[in-house]
Chimera marker file (.cmm) of the C-alpha trace (Angstrom):
<marker_set name="trace">
<marker id="1" x="5.766" y="-35.480" z="-16.771" r="1" g="1" b="0" radius="0.5"/>
<marker id="2" x="4.692" y="-32.197" z="-18.216" r="1" g="1" b="0" radius="0.5"/>
<marker id="3" x="6.972" y="-29.845" z="-20.050" r="1" g="1" b="0" radius="0.5"/>
<marker id="4" x="6.553" y="-26.091" z="-20.209" r="1" g="1" b="0" radius="0.5"/>
<marker id="5" x="7.669" y="-24.286" z="-23.320" r="1" g="1" b="0" radius="0.5"/>
<marker id="6" x="6.465" y="-20.810" z="-22.317" r="1" g="1" b="0" radius="0.5"/>
<marker id="7" x="5.213" y="-19.152" z="-19.152" r="1" g="1" b="0" radius="0.5"/>
<marker id="8" x="2.511" y="-16.507" z="-19.180" r="1" g="1" b="0" radius="0.5"/>
<marker id="9" x="3.326" y="-12.953" z="-18.156" r="1" g="1" b="0" radius="0.5"/>
<marker id="10" x="1.160" y="-13.142" z="-15.032" r="1" g="1" b="0" radius="0.5"/>
<marker id="11" x="3.040" y="-16.228" z="-13.850" r="1" g="1" b="0" radius="0.5"/>
<marker id="12" x="6.399" y="-14.499" z="-14.270" r="1" g="1" b="0" radius="0.5"/>
<marker id="13" x="5.106" y="-11.444" z="-12.414" r="1" g="1" b="0" radius="0.5"/>
<marker id="14" x="3.759" y="-13.555" z="-9.567" r="1" g="1" b="0" radius="0.5"/>
<marker id="15" x="6.999" y="-15.557" z="-9.385" r="1" g="1" b="0" radius="0.5"/>
<marker id="16" x="8.999" y="-12.325" z="-9.199" r="1" g="1" b="0" radius="0.5"/>
<marker id="17" x="6.834" y="-10.965" z="-6.379" r="1" g="1" b="0" radius="0.5"/>
<marker id="18" x="7.089" y="-14.218" z="-4.426" r="1" g="1" b="0" radius="0.5"/>
<marker id="19" x="10.862" y="-14.407" z="-4.859" r="1" g="1" b="0" radius="0.5"/>
<marker id="20" x="11.345" y="-10.755" z="-3.884" r="1" g="1" b="0" radius="0.5"/>
<marker id="21" x="9.193" y="-11.239" z="-0.780" r="1" g="1" b="0" radius="0.5"/>
<marker id="22" x="11.131" y="-14.360" z="0.158" r="1" g="1" b="0" radius="0.5"/>
<marker id="23" x="14.423" y="-12.513" z="-0.284" r="1" g="1" b="0" radius="0.5"/>
<marker id="24" x="13.277" y="-9.642" z="1.940" r="1" g="1" b="0" radius="0.5"/>
<marker id="25" x="12.062" y="-12.007" z="4.683" r="1" g="1" b="0" radius="0.5"/>
<marker id="26" x="15.349" y="-13.898" z="4.554" r="1" g="1" b="0" radius="0.5"/>
<marker id="27" x="17.479" y="-10.764" z="4.731" r="1" g="1" b="0" radius="0.5"/>
<marker id="28" x="15.455" y="-9.257" z="7.579" r="1" g="1" b="0" radius="0.5"/>
<marker id="29" x="15.663" y="-12.533" z="9.497" r="1" g="1" b="0" radius="0.5"/>
<marker id="30" x="19.439" y="-12.643" z="9.030" r="1" g="1" b="0" radius="0.5"/>
<marker id="31" x="19.782" y="-9.064" z="10.282" r="1" g="1" b="0" radius="0.5"/>
<marker id="32" x="17.615" y="-9.878" z="13.301" r="1" g="1" b="0" radius="0.5"/>
<marker id="33" x="19.674" y="-12.967" z="14.148" r="1" g="1" b="0" radius="0.5"/>
<marker id="34" x="22.931" y="-11.034" z="13.878" r="1" g="1" b="0" radius="0.5"/>
<marker id="35" x="21.594" y="-8.269" z="16.143" r="1" g="1" b="0" radius="0.5"/>
<marker id="36" x="20.531" y="-10.777" z="18.787" r="1" g="1" b="0" radius="0.5"/>
<marker id="37" x="23.916" y="-12.483" z="18.597" r="1" g="1" b="0" radius="0.5"/>
<marker id="38" x="25.699" y="-9.151" z="19.005" r="1" g="1" b="0" radius="0.5"/>
<marker id="39" x="23.578" y="-8.368" z="22.084" r="1" g="1" b="0" radius="0.5"/>
<marker id="40" x="24.416" y="-11.765" z="23.604" r="1" g="1" b="0" radius="0.5"/>
<marker id="41" x="28.140" y="-11.126" z="23.163" r="1" g="1" b="0" radius="0.5"/>
<marker id="42" x="27.981" y="-7.862" z="25.127" r="1" g="1" b="0" radius="0.5"/>
<link id1="1" id2="2" r="1" g="1" b="0" radius="0.2"/>
<link id1="2" id2="3" r="1" g="1" b="0" radius="0.2"/>
<link id1="3" id2="4" r="1" g="1" b="0" radius="0.2"/>
<link id1="4" id2="5" r="1" g="1" b="0" radius="0.2"/>
<link id1="5" id2="6" r="1" g="1" b="0" radius="0.2"/>
<link id1="6" id2="7" r="1" g="1" b="0" radius="0.2"/>
<link id1="7" id2="8" r="1" g="1" b="0" radius="0.2"/>
<link id1="8" id2="9" r="1" g="1" b="0" radius="0.2"/>
<link id1="9" id2="10" r="1" g="1" b="0" radius="0.2"/>
<link id1="10" id2="11" r="1" g="1" b="0" radius="0.2"/>
<link id1="11" id2="12" r="1" g="1" b="0" radius="0.2"/>
<link id1="12" id2="13" r="1" g="1" b="0" radius="0.2"/>
<link id1="13" id2="14" r="1" g="1" b="0" radius="0.2"/>
<link id1="14" id2="15" r="1" g="1" b="0" radius="0.2"/>
<link id1="15" id2="16" r="1" g="1" b="0" radius="0.2"/>
<link id1="16" id2="17" r="1" g="1" b="0" radius="0.2"/>
<link id1="17" id2="18" r="1" g="1" b="0" radius="0.2"/>
<link id1="18" id2="19" r="1" g="1" b="0" radius="0.2"/>
<link id1="19" id2="20" r="1" g="1" b="0" radius="0.2"/>
<link id1="20" id2="21" r="1" g="1" b="0" radius="0.2"/>
<link id1="21" id2="22" r="1" g="1" b="0" radius="0.2"/>
<link id1="22" id2="23" r="1" g="1" b="0" radius="0.2"/>
<link id1="23" id2="24" r="1" g="1" b="0" radius="0.2"/>
<link id1="24" id2="25" r="1" g="1" b="0" radius="0.2"/>
<link id1="25" id2="26" r="1" g="1" b="0" radius="0.2"/>
<link id1="26" id2="27" r="1" g="1" b="0" radius="0.2"/>
<link id1="27" id2="28" r="1" g="1" b="0" radius="0.2"/>
<link id1="28" id2="29" r="1" g="1" b="0" radius="0.2"/>
<link id1="29" id2="30" r="1" g="1" b="0" radius="0.2"/>
<link id1="30" id2="31" r="1" g="1" b="0" radius="0.2"/>
<link id1="31" id2="32" r="1" g="1" b="0" radius="0.2"/>
<link id1="32" id2="33" r="1" g="1" b="0" radius="0.2"/>
<link id1="33" id2="34" r="1" g="1" b="0" radius="0.2"/>
<link id1="34" id2="35" r="1" g="1" b="0" radius="0.2"/>
<link id1="35" id2="36" r="1" g="1" b="0" radius="0.2"/>
<link id1="36" id2="37" r="1" g="1" b="0" radius="0.2"/>
<link id1="37" id2="38" r="1" g="1" b="0" radius="0.2"/>
<link id1="38" id2="39" r="1" g="1" b="0" radius="0.2"/>
<link id1="39" id2="40" r="1" g="1" b="0" radius="0.2"/>
<link id1="40" id2="41" r="1" g="1" b="0" radius="0.2"/>
<link id1="41" id2="42" r="1" g="1" b="0" radius="0.2"/>
</marker_set>
């Protein structure tokens, strides 16, 4: 097993971009699902 003692700056930047993108996709999907559910109730 490898152990990391320090991450490079580019890795942290890339990880932040990937996590932010994943968060946005998740939130937009949740909003879309809630809107569809609200339409089905009506």
